[in-house]
C-alpha positions as CSV (number, residue, x, y, z in Angstrom):
1,M,-0.1,-0.1,0.0
2,N,2.9,2.3,0.9
3,Q,4.5,1.8,-2.3
4,W,1.2,2.5,-4.4
5,L,0.7,5.6,-2.5
6,S,4.2,6.6,-3.3
7,A,3.4,6.0,-6.7
8,L,0.3,8.2,-6.7
9,W,2.5,11.0,-5.0
10,V,5.0,10.6,-7.9
11,E,2.3,11.2,-10.5
12,V,0.9,14.1,-8.6
13,L,4.5,15.6,-8.6
14,K,4.9,15.2,-12.3
15,L,1.6,16.8,-13.0
16,R,2.2,19.6,-10.6
17,R,5.4,20.5,-12.4
18,S,4.2,20.1,-15.9
19,R,3.0,22.8,-18.3
20,L,-0.2,20.8,-18.6
21,F,-1.4,21.5,-15.2
22,V,-1.1,25.3,-15.6
23,I,-2.6,25.2,-18.9
24,S,-5.5,23.2,-18.0
25,L,-6.2,25.6,-15.0
26,V,-6.1,28.7,-17.2
27,V,-8.2,27.3,-19.7
28,S,-10.9,25.9,-17.2
29,L,-10.9,29.6,-15.8
30,L,-11.1,31.5,-19.2
31,V,-13.8,29.1,-20.8
32,P,-16.6,29.9,-18.2
33,V,-15.7,33.5,-17.7
34,M,-15.8,34.1,-21.3
35,I,-19.1,32.3,-22.0
36,G,-20.4,34.2,-18.8
37,L,-19.4,37.7,-20.1
38,V,-21.1,37.0,-23.6
39,F,-24.0,35.3,-21.9
40,S,-24.5,38.4,-19.7
41,G,-24.2,40.7,-22.8
42,T,-20.9,42.3,-21.1
43,I,-19.1,41.6,-24.2
44,G,-20.2,40.2,-27.7
45,S,-24.0,39.4,-28.5
46,Q,-26.4,37.3,-26.4
47,S,-28.3,36.2,-29.5
48,A,-25.4,33.6,-29.9
49,F,-27.1,31.6,-27.3
50,E,-30.4,29.7,-27.5
51,G,-32.8,29.4,-24.3
52,E,-33.2,31.8,-21.4
53,I,-30.7,34.3,-20.5
54,N,-30.4,33.5,-16.7
55,V,-28.3,31.6,-14.4
56,A,-30.0,28.3,-15.2
57,G,-29.6,28.7,-18.9
58,F,-25.8,29.7,-18.2
59,L,-25.0,26.4,-16.1
60,K,-26.8,24.4,-19.0
61,E,-24.6,26.1,-21.4
62,L,-21.3,25.2,-19.5
63,G,-22.6,21.4,-19.6
64,I,-23.0,21.7,-23.3
65,V,-19.5,23.0,-23.7
66,V,-18.2,20.2,-21.6
67,S,-20.2,17.6,-23.5
68,M,-18.9,18.6,-26.7
69,G,-15.3,19.9,-25.8
70,G,-14.4,17.7,-22.8
71,L,-13.5,14.8,-24.9
72,I,-10.5,16.6,-26.4
73,G,-9.4,18.4,-23.0
74,F,-9.9,15.3,-20.7
75,G,-8.6,13.0,-23.5
76,F,-5.4,15.1,-23.7
77,V,-4.9,14.7,-19.9
78,Y,-5.0,10.8,-20.3
79,S,-3.1,11.0,-23.3
80,W,-0.3,12.9,-21.7
81,S,-0.2,11.0,-18.6
82,F,0.5,7.6,-20.6
83,G,2.0,8.9,-23.9
84,R,4.7,11.0,-22.3
85,E,6.3,8.0,-20.8
86,Y,6.8,6.6,-24.3
87,S,7.9,9.9,-25.8
88,D,10.4,10.7,-22.9
89,R,11.5,7.0,-22.8
90,T,10.8,6.6,-19.2
91,V,8.5,3.7,-19.4
92,K,11.5,1.3,-18.5
93,D,12.1,3.2,-15.3
94,L,8.7,2.9,-14.2
95,L,9.1,-0.8,-14.8
96,A,11.9,-0.9,-12.6
97,L,9.9,0.2,-9.6
98,P,9.2,-2.2,-6.7
99,L,5.7,-2.1,-7.7
100,S,3.4,-4.2,-10.1
101,R,2.4,-2.8,-13.3
102,Y,-1.2,-2.9,-12.4
103,G,-0.2,-0.5,-9.6
104,V,1.8,2.0,-11.9
105,A,-1.1,2.0,-14.5
106,A,-3.7,2.4,-11.7
107,A,-1.8,5.2,-10.2
108,K,-1.6,7.3,-13.5
109,I,-5.5,6.5,-14.1
110,V,-6.3,7.7,-10.6
111,V,-4.3,11.0,-10.8
112,S,-5.6,11.6,-14.3
113,T,-9.3,11.1,-13.3
114,L,-8.8,13.4,-10.3
115,L,-7.4,16.1,-12.3
116,C,-10.2,16.0,-14.9
117,E,-12.8,16.1,-12.1
118,V,-11.0,19.1,-10.3
119,L,-11.0,20.9,-13.4
120,S,-14.7,20.3,-14.0
121,L,-15.4,21.6,-10.5
122,F,-13.2,24.7,-10.9
123,M,-14.9,25.4,-14.3
124,F,-18.3,25.2,-12.4
125,I,-17.2,27.5,-9.6
126,A,-15.6,30.1,-11.9
127,G,-18.8,30.1,-13.9
128,C,-20.9,30.5,-10.8
129,I,-18.8,33.4,-9.7
130,T,-18.7,34.9,-13.1
131,A,-22.7,34.6,-13.2
132,W,-22.7,36.5,-9.7
133,L,-20.4,39.3,-10.7
134,T,-22.2,40.0,-14.2
135,G,-25.7,40.2,-12.5
136,L,-27.3,37.3,-14.3
137,D,-30.8,37.0,-13.4
138,G,-31.9,34.0,-11.3
139,W,-28.9,33.7,-9.1
140,S,-29.4,31.5,-6.0
141,L,-28.3,28.6,-4.0
142,E,-31.3,26.4,-5.2
143,V,-30.4,27.1,-9.0
144,I,-26.8,26.4,-8.4
145,V,-27.5,23.1,-6.8
146,Q,-30.0,22.1,-9.3
147,G,-27.6,23.3,-12.1
148,F,-24.6,21.3,-10.5
149,S,-26.4,18.2,-10.4
150,G,-26.9,17.9,-14.2
151,Y,-23.6,19.4,-15.1
152,A,-21.8,16.8,-12.6
153,Q,-23.4,13.8,-14.3
154,I,-22.3,15.3,-17.7
155,C,-18.8,15.8,-16.6
156,L,-18.5,12.3,-15.0
157,M,-19.7,10.9,-18.2
158,V,-17.1,12.6,-20.4
159,V,-14.2,12.0,-17.9
160,V,-15.4,8.1,-18.0
161,L,-15.4,8.3,-21.8
162,S,-11.9,9.7,-21.9
163,I,-10.3,6.7,-19.9
164,P,-10.0,4.6,-23.2
165,V,-7.5,7.3,-24.6
166,A,-5.0,6.1,-22.0
167,W,-5.4,2.5,-23.6
168,M,-4.9,4.1,-26.9
169,A,-1.8,6.1,-25.8
170,C,-0.3,2.9,-24.7
171,I,-1.1,1.1,-28.0
172,G,0.2,4.0,-29.9
173,R,3.3,4.7,-27.7
174,G,2.7,8.2,-27.9
175,F,0.3,11.3,-28.2
176,L,-0.7,11.4,-31.8
177,Y,-2.5,8.1,-31.8
178,P,-4.9,8.7,-29.0
179,L,-5.6,12.3,-30.0
180,G,-6.5,11.1,-33.5
181,I,-8.8,8.4,-31.7
182,V,-10.4,11.3,-29.8
183,L,-11.1,13.1,-33.1
184,L,-12.5,10.1,-34.7
185,T,-15.0,9.6,-31.8
186,I,-16.1,13.1,-32.2
187,V,-16.7,12.6,-35.8
188,I,-18.6,9.2,-35.2
189,A,-20.8,11.0,-32.6
190,Q,-21.7,13.6,-35.2
191,F,-22.7,11.1,-37.8
192,G,-24.8,9.1,-35.4
193,G,-27.5,11.7,-35.6
194,A,-27.6,11.1,-39.6
195,L,-27.8,7.4,-39.0
196,G,-30.5,7.4,-36.4
197,I,-28.7,5.7,-33.9
198,V,-27.1,8.5,-31.9
199,E,-28.6,7.4,-28.6
200,Y,-26.4,4.1,-29.0
201,I,-23.1,6.0,-29.5
202,P,-21.5,6.4,-26.2
203,W,-19.6,9.6,-27.0
204,A,-22.7,11.2,-28.0
205,I,-24.8,10.5,-24.8
206,P,-23.3,13.7,-22.8
207,G,-24.1,16.1,-25.5
208,L,-27.8,14.5,-25.7
209,L,-28.1,14.7,-22.1
210,S,-26.8,18.2,-21.9
211,G,-29.7,19.2,-24.4
212,A,-27.3,20.4,-27.1
213,S,-29.4,18.7,-29.7
214,G,-32.8,19.9,-28.1
215,E,-34.7,19.2,-25.3
216,E,-36.5,16.2,-26.4
217,S,-32.7,14.5,-26.6
218,A,-32.4,14.9,-23.0
219,H,-34.6,12.0,-22.0
220,L,-32.6,9.1,-22.6
221,E,-33.2,5.5,-21.7
222,L,-31.2,3.5,-19.0
223,V,-29.2,1.7,-21.7
224,S,-28.2,4.9,-23.2
225,R,-26.9,6.4,-19.8
226,L,-25.0,3.4,-19.0
227,L,-23.1,3.0,-22.5
228,P,-20.6,6.0,-21.4
229,F,-19.7,3.8,-18.3
230,L,-19.4,0.6,-20.0
231,T,-17.1,2.2,-22.3
232,G,-14.9,3.6,-19.5
233,T,-14.9,0.3,-18.2
234,V,-13.6,-1.6,-21.1
235,G,-10.9,1.3,-21.7
236,L,-9.9,0.7,-17.8
237,I,-9.5,-2.9,-18.3
238,G,-7.8,-2.5,-21.7
239,T,-5.2,0.0,-20.0
240,L,-4.4,-2.2,-17.1
241,V,-4.0,-5.6,-19.3
242,W,-1.9,-3.8,-21.8
243,W,0.0,-2.3,-19.2
244,R,0.6,-5.8,-17.3
245,Y,1.1,-8.1,-20.5
246,A,2.5,-6.1,-23.5
247,D,6.2,-5.9,-24.3
248,Q,7.2,-2.3,-23.1
249,T,10.9,-2.6,-24.5
């Protein structure tokens, strides 16, 4: 247990000292602030947004943004965590540690997942503060709590859907292959609507749940809501199995 906790701490230190940590925090701050400023009419035009121009509508817009752009942002976190070990040729050093391969991979996944969740929370808090400072209508604790419930569910789905990117980073032994897979999943999700099977495409579920395709798309069956978590589970198992049995030389 102590060795695994040490591996966790090492991953935290790697993240804290990387540019990724600073860049991700800055982006998580700028996105809700810019949306809030436009949403309130401080800059730009409010006509760019559909629906009610109030705090509830703003929090819904944040959920839509995460459902559409989160796969890229969170996917890059997992890609960086695993892909950099191959790019920097440090994967052999990790294998020399007095810790099982499962433990090393699990530590990376845990730290990456925690970072994504923290970034999601930071983005929501920044959005709430922006809405309050700009004087958006409907700001209240009840609205914030209700908005956070839907927002958290969407973020959790997007984070879980990003876990398979870690597996792709291991297979591709770098950054480009997993990021290409991320773009491919986004394209597949977009074409799902044209084929009439969008509710069965895991990467499209967060967008449907957020109402990005209309209010009628937010009512999903249980099987559709479970697909992102099933996909994430497959990615988690694939990452652990690959890290344990693949030739890392």
